[in-house]
C-alpha positions as CSV (number, residue, x, y, z in Angstrom):
1,M,-39.6,-20.4,13.1
2,I,-38.6,-18.2,10.7
3,P,-38.4,-19.5,7.3
4,V,-34.9,-19.9,6.1
5,R,-35.2,-17.2,3.1
6,Y,-36.1,-14.7,5.3
7,L,-33.6,-15.4,7.6
8,R,-31.1,-15.2,4.9
9,V,-32.2,-11.9,4.0
10,L,-31.9,-11.0,7.9
11,V,-28.5,-11.8,8.0
12,I,-27.2,-10.0,5.0
13,A,-28.9,-6.9,6.3
14,V,-27.1,-7.2,9.5
15,H,-23.8,-7.3,7.3
16,V,-25.2,-4.4,5.5
17,I,-25.5,-2.4,8.5
18,L,-22.6,-3.4,10.6
19,L,-19.9,-2.8,7.7
20,S,-21.5,0.4,6.9
21,I,-20.8,2.3,10.2
22,G,-17.1,2.8,9.5
23,P,-17.1,3.8,5.9
24,L,-20.1,6.3,6.8
25,F,-18.2,7.6,9.6
26,V,-15.3,8.6,7.6
27,T,-17.1,10.0,5.0
28,F,-19.7,12.2,6.8
29,G,-17.8,12.6,10.2
30,A,-18.0,11.3,13.8
31,R,-17.1,12.1,16.9
32,H,-16.1,15.7,16.2
33,E,-13.8,14.5,13.4
34,P,-14.5,16.2,10.0
35,P,-15.5,14.2,6.8
36,Q,-12.2,12.3,5.4
37,G,-11.4,10.6,2.0
38,A,-14.3,12.7,-0.3
39,G,-16.1,9.7,-0.5
40,T,-13.4,7.0,-1.0
41,G,-14.5,5.4,2.4
42,L,-17.8,4.5,0.8
43,L,-15.9,2.7,-2.3
44,F,-13.8,0.5,-0.1
45,G,-16.7,0.0,2.3
46,A,-18.6,-1.2,-0.5
47,A,-15.3,-3.9,-1.4
48,I,-15.1,-4.8,1.8
49,L,-18.7,-5.7,2.3
50,A,-18.9,-7.7,-1.2
51,L,-16.0,-9.6,-0.1
52,Q,-17.5,-10.5,3.4
53,L,-20.8,-11.3,1.7
54,R,-18.7,-13.3,-0.7
55,H,-17.6,-15.3,2.2
56,S,-20.8,-15.4,4.2
57,L,-22.7,-16.4,1.1
58,A,-20.7,-19.4,1.0
59,V,-20.7,-20.5,4.5
60,M,-24.8,-20.1,4.2
61,R,-24.5,-22.8,1.8
62,G,-22.3,-25.2,3.7
63,E,-19.2,-24.3,0.9
64,T,-15.7,-23.4,1.6
65,P,-15.2,-20.0,-0.3
66,K,-13.6,-20.3,-3.6
67,H,-10.1,-18.9,-3.8
68,G,-10.4,-18.0,0.0
69,K,-7.2,-17.4,0.8
70,W,-7.0,-14.9,-1.9
71,T,-10.3,-13.1,-1.2
72,F,-9.2,-12.8,2.8
73,A,-5.9,-11.4,1.6
74,L,-7.5,-8.9,-0.6
75,L,-10.1,-7.7,2.3
76,V,-6.9,-7.6,4.5
77,A,-5.6,-5.1,2.2
78,L,-8.7,-3.0,1.9
79,V,-9.2,-3.0,5.6
80,A,-5.6,-2.1,6.4
81,V,-4.5,0.3,3.8
82,P,-6.9,3.1,4.5
83,Q,-5.9,3.5,7.7
84,L,-2.5,5.0,6.4
85,W,-4.8,8.2,6.0
86,F,-8.2,7.2,7.8
87,T,-8.6,7.8,11.3
88,W,-8.8,5.4,13.8
89,T,-12.6,5.3,13.3
90,W,-12.1,3.2,10.5
91,G,-10.2,0.8,11.7
92,L,-12.1,-0.2,14.8
93,N,-15.4,-0.3,12.7
94,V,-14.2,-2.4,9.7
95,N,-11.7,-4.7,11.2
96,Q,-14.4,-7.1,12.4
97,A,-15.1,-8.3,8.8
98,V,-11.3,-9.6,8.7
99,A,-12.0,-11.4,12.1
100,A,-15.4,-12.8,10.8
101,S,-13.5,-13.9,7.4
102,A,-10.6,-15.4,9.1
103,L,-13.0,-18.0,11.1
104,M,-14.8,-18.7,7.8
105,V,-11.8,-19.1,5.3
106,L,-8.7,-20.0,7.3
107,R,-8.2,-23.4,9.1
108,R,-8.7,-23.4,12.7
109,R,-5.4,-22.1,14.1
110,A,-4.6,-19.8,11.7
111,A,-8.4,-18.5,11.9
112,L,-8.1,-18.1,15.8
113,A,-4.7,-16.4,15.3
114,W,-6.3,-13.7,13.3
115,F,-9.0,-13.2,15.3
116,A,-6.9,-12.8,18.2
117,L,-4.8,-10.7,16.1
118,V,-7.9,-8.3,15.4
119,V,-9.2,-8.2,19.1
120,L,-5.7,-7.6,20.5
121,G,-4.9,-4.9,18.0
122,G,-8.2,-3.2,18.9
123,L,-7.7,-3.8,22.7
124,G,-3.9,-2.1,22.1
125,W,-5.3,0.8,20.5
126,W,-8.0,1.6,23.0
127,V,-5.6,1.3,26.0
128,Y,-3.3,3.4,24.1
129,Y,-6.1,5.9,23.8
130,A,-6.7,5.7,27.5
131,L,-3.1,6.0,28.8
132,S,-2.4,9.0,26.4
133,A,-5.4,10.9,27.1
134,G,-4.8,10.4,30.9
135,K,-8.5,9.4,31.3
136,P,-8.6,6.4,33.7
137,L,-12.3,5.7,32.6
138,A,-11.2,5.0,29.1
139,L,-9.7,2.2,30.2
140,F,-13.5,0.5,30.8
141,Q,-14.4,2.2,27.1
142,S,-11.8,0.1,26.0
143,V,-12.9,-3.3,27.4
144,Q,-16.6,-1.8,26.1
145,G,-14.9,-1.2,22.5
146,V,-13.0,-4.6,22.5
147,A,-16.5,-6.4,23.3
148,T,-18.4,-4.7,20.8
149,A,-16.1,-5.8,18.1
150,V,-16.1,-9.2,19.1
151,G,-19.6,-9.2,19.1
152,F,-19.7,-8.0,15.8
153,S,-17.2,-10.1,14.4
154,L,-19.1,-13.3,15.8
155,T,-22.5,-12.0,14.7
156,L,-21.3,-11.7,11.0
157,Y,-19.7,-15.3,11.3
158,G,-22.7,-17.1,13.4
159,G,-25.4,-15.3,11.4
160,A,-23.9,-17.4,8.6
161,R,-23.4,-20.4,10.1
162,V,-26.9,-20.1,11.8
163,V,-28.6,-19.9,8.3
164,R,-26.6,-23.1,7.3
165,I,-27.4,-24.9,10.3
166,M,-31.5,-23.8,9.8
167,D,-31.2,-24.9,5.8
168,E,-29.8,-28.4,7.3
169,L,-32.4,-28.4,9.8
170,A,-35.3,-27.9,7.4
171,A,-33.8,-30.5,4.8
172,N,-33.3,-32.9,7.9
173,R,-37.0,-32.4,8.9
174,R,-38.1,-32.6,4.9
175,E,-36.1,-36.0,4.8
176,L,-37.8,-37.2,8.2
177,A,-41.4,-36.3,6.7
178,E,-40.2,-38.5,3.6
179,L,-39.2,-41.4,5.6
180,A,-42.6,-41.3,7.8
181,V,-44.3,-41.3,4.7
182,N,-42.4,-44.2,3.4
183,R,-42.6,-45.9,6.3
184,E,-46.4,-45.8,6.0
185,R,-46.4,-46.7,2.7
186,L,-44.5,-49.8,3.6
187,R,-46.7,-50.8,6.8
188,I,-49.8,-50.7,4.0
189,S,-48.3,-52.6,1.7
190,R,-47.1,-55.1,4.1
191,D,-50.4,-55.4,5.9
192,L,-52.4,-55.7,2.7
193,H,-50.1,-58.4,1.4
194,D,-50.5,-60.2,4.7
195,L,-54.2,-59.7,4.9
196,L,-55.3,-60.3,1.2
197,G,-53.1,-63.6,0.6
198,Q,-55.1,-65.3,3.2
199,S,-58.5,-64.0,2.5
200,L,-58.3,-64.5,-1.1
201,S,-57.1,-67.9,-0.7
202,A,-59.8,-68.6,1.8
203,F,-62.1,-67.4,-0.9
204,S,-60.9,-69.4,-3.6
205,L,-60.7,-72.7,-1.4
206,K,-64.6,-72.0,-0.5
207,G,-65.7,-71.4,-4.0
208,D,-64.1,-74.6,-5.4
209,L,-65.6,-76.4,-2.5
210,A,-68.8,-74.8,-3.1
211,L,-68.7,-75.7,-6.8
212,R,-67.8,-79.5,-5.9
213,L,-70.6,-79.6,-3.5
214,L,-72.9,-78.0,-5.7
215,T,-74.6,-80.9,-7.2
216,T,-73.9,-83.9,-4.2
217,D,-74.6,-81.8,-1.3
218,P,-76.3,-78.5,-2.2
219,P,-77.1,-77.4,1.7
220,A,-73.2,-77.7,2.2
221,A,-72.4,-75.8,-0.8
222,R,-74.6,-73.1,0.3
223,A,-72.8,-73.1,3.6
224,E,-69.2,-72.7,2.1
225,V,-70.9,-69.8,-0.4
226,A,-72.0,-68.2,2.7
227,G,-68.3,-68.4,4.4
228,M,-67.2,-66.9,1.1
229,A,-69.6,-63.8,1.9
230,E,-68.1,-64.0,5.6
231,V,-64.5,-63.9,4.5
232,A,-65.2,-61.1,1.9
233,G,-66.9,-58.8,4.5
234,S,-63.9,-59.6,7.4
235,A,-61.5,-58.9,4.6
236,L,-63.4,-55.5,3.6
237,R,-63.5,-54.5,7.5
238,S,-59.7,-55.0,7.9
239,L,-59.0,-53.1,4.3
240,R,-60.8,-50.3,6.2
241,E,-59.0,-50.7,9.5
242,I,-55.3,-50.5,7.8
243,S,-55.9,-47.5,5.8
244,R,-56.9,-45.8,9.2
245,G,-53.9,-47.7,11.1
246,E,-56.2,-49.4,13.4
247,H,-55.8,-53.1,12.3
248,T,-54.1,-55.1,14.9
249,P,-54.6,-58.9,14.4
250,S,-55.4,-60.9,17.4
251,F,-53.4,-64.4,17.7
252,A,-56.3,-66.4,18.7
253,G,-58.4,-65.5,15.7
254,E,-55.6,-65.9,13.4
255,L,-55.3,-69.3,14.9
256,A,-58.9,-70.0,14.6
257,A,-58.7,-68.7,10.7
258,A,-55.5,-70.7,10.2
259,E,-57.2,-73.9,11.3
260,S,-60.4,-73.5,9.2
261,L,-58.3,-72.4,6.2
262,L,-55.9,-75.7,6.4
263,R,-59.2,-78.0,6.9
264,A,-60.6,-76.2,3.6
265,A,-57.8,-77.0,1.6
266,D,-57.9,-81.0,3.2
267,I,-54.8,-80.4,5.2
268,R,-55.0,-81.8,8.9
269,P,-53.7,-79.5,11.2
270,R,-52.2,-80.4,14.5
271,I,-51.9,-77.7,16.9
272,D,-49.9,-77.4,20.2
273,V,-50.1,-73.9,21.7
274,L,-49.2,-72.7,25.0
275,A,-51.0,-69.1,24.9
276,P,-48.3,-66.3,24.0
277,A,-48.2,-63.2,26.8
278,A,-46.0,-60.9,24.4
279,H,-45.5,-60.2,20.8
280,E,-48.8,-61.4,19.7
281,E,-49.4,-58.9,16.8
282,V,-45.8,-60.1,15.4
283,L,-47.1,-63.9,15.7
284,A,-50.4,-63.4,14.4
285,W,-48.7,-61.9,11.1
286,T,-46.3,-64.8,10.7
287,L,-48.9,-67.5,11.5
288,R,-51.3,-66.0,8.8
289,E,-48.6,-65.6,6.2
290,A,-46.7,-69.1,6.9
291,V,-50.3,-70.5,6.7
292,T,-51.1,-69.0,3.4
293,N,-48.0,-70.1,1.7
294,L,-48.5,-73.4,2.9
295,V,-51.9,-73.5,1.2
296,R,-51.0,-71.7,-1.9
297,H,-47.6,-73.6,-2.5
298,S,-47.3,-76.9,-0.8
299,H,-48.9,-80.3,-1.3
300,A,-49.2,-80.9,2.3
301,S,-51.5,-83.4,4.1
302,T,-50.5,-82.4,7.9
303,A,-49.2,-79.1,9.1
304,T,-48.3,-78.6,12.5
305,I,-48.3,-75.2,14.5
306,T,-46.3,-74.9,17.8
307,V,-46.1,-72.0,19.8
308,R,-43.9,-71.6,22.9
309,P,-42.9,-68.5,24.7
310,G,-41.0,-66.6,22.5
311,R,-41.2,-69.2,19.6
312,L,-43.5,-70.1,16.5
313,E,-42.8,-73.1,14.4
314,V,-45.1,-74.0,11.3
315,V,-44.2,-77.3,9.9
316,N,-45.7,-79.2,6.7
317,D,-44.7,-82.2,5.0
318,G,-45.2,-81.0,1.3
319,A,-42.2,-79.1,0.8
320,D,-40.9,-78.5,-2.6
321,S,-37.4,-77.1,-3.3
322,P,-37.3,-73.8,-1.4
323,G,-37.3,-71.0,-3.7
324,P,-36.1,-67.2,-3.1
325,D,-38.1,-65.3,-0.4
326,G,-41.2,-63.6,-1.7
327,N,-42.6,-60.3,-0.5
328,G,-44.4,-61.9,2.4
329,L,-41.3,-63.4,3.9
330,T,-39.5,-60.5,3.3
331,G,-41.9,-58.3,5.2
332,L,-42.3,-61.2,8.3
333,R,-38.0,-61.0,8.5
334,Q,-38.9,-57.1,8.6
335,R,-41.6,-57.4,11.3
336,A,-39.4,-59.8,13.5
337,R,-36.3,-57.6,13.7
338,A,-38.5,-54.8,14.4
339,H,-39.3,-57.0,17.9
340,G,-35.8,-57.7,18.6
341,G,-36.3,-61.5,16.8
342,R,-35.6,-63.3,13.8
343,L,-37.3,-65.6,11.3
344,R,-35.5,-68.3,9.5
345,T,-36.6,-71.5,7.4
346,E,-35.7,-74.6,6.2
347,C,-36.7,-77.3,3.7
348,R,-35.4,-81.0,4.6
349,D,-36.3,-84.5,4.0
350,G,-39.5,-83.3,2.2
351,E,-40.6,-80.9,5.4
352,Y,-40.6,-77.3,5.0
353,R,-40.0,-75.4,8.6
354,L,-41.0,-71.9,9.1
355,V,-39.5,-70.7,12.7
356,L,-40.1,-67.3,14.4
357,E,-37.8,-66.5,17.4
358,L,-38.7,-63.6,19.7
359,P,-36.8,-62.3,23.1
360,V,-38.8,-63.6,25.9
361,E,-39.8,-61.2,28.2
362,A,-39.3,-61.7,32.2
363,P,-42.3,-62.6,34.0
């Protein structure tokens, strides 16, 4: 794809070429016509080109030309007045500037009216020429000449619009790239929060337990230290997978880790699970975060984990007064919405309840 800056230069070059034809013809002669104007055609042509480029550059920037009606009126005058002494070659080759600028500057109806006026004016001149010359084939030349004028006008207008569209497309592509980067950052941040929260909680609990058992039950303390190493190694592997976008937790693995973490925290788990057939990833992340928050922020003695098709419920009996959602719950709500579900929490009668509801897929 051509870069926008090169396309802009190309469109400007097309403007220069198309709008130079008439002034060059009347200055140096064309079709057996002698030169006219002694260079004034070039001066008028330069003014017409400058006004047309002013309109076109504004369209390329996505703006309405400033004082556009006045500059359009001046353009019409610069095109029309020289036709009093220049021949038909002038008008037929610079009128496309009026048609193109009308589409750029005026409102729709006025623009179409001016465009039609230019086209019909050119067609009328060609028909008059054909009839006065008594050449039937000149009627075909009339059609060709009008089609050429229309094509030149639309080329000027369309070139400016294409530059603007390409500029917007490039901006949209940059924005989409930034959104993709931000989504990836959000994913990594959310996954890291959910992963490290439970891993560090388990590591801390096993460390505390190992310290308590060190003097009374050294073998059990060594087992807890070995468990700490296992938790650290698992977290390190998961970190590597997250950085590569390959980490997908399994619900069965998270359920086993949740039960182990609850027991390490002296919280009696009650598990009632009907194996989930769908949405396993969001269920696994939700269970991980719910159990991590339960261990870190509650004084529960029991926790109940219930899973049914399209529903996960985690309840504990150690609820304090509920506070605002942290990053973990905010991330879980985003995950739930991404899967067409919703996450709700409530604190009532000393119980804290987290419920994830997801659409149930048809069997």
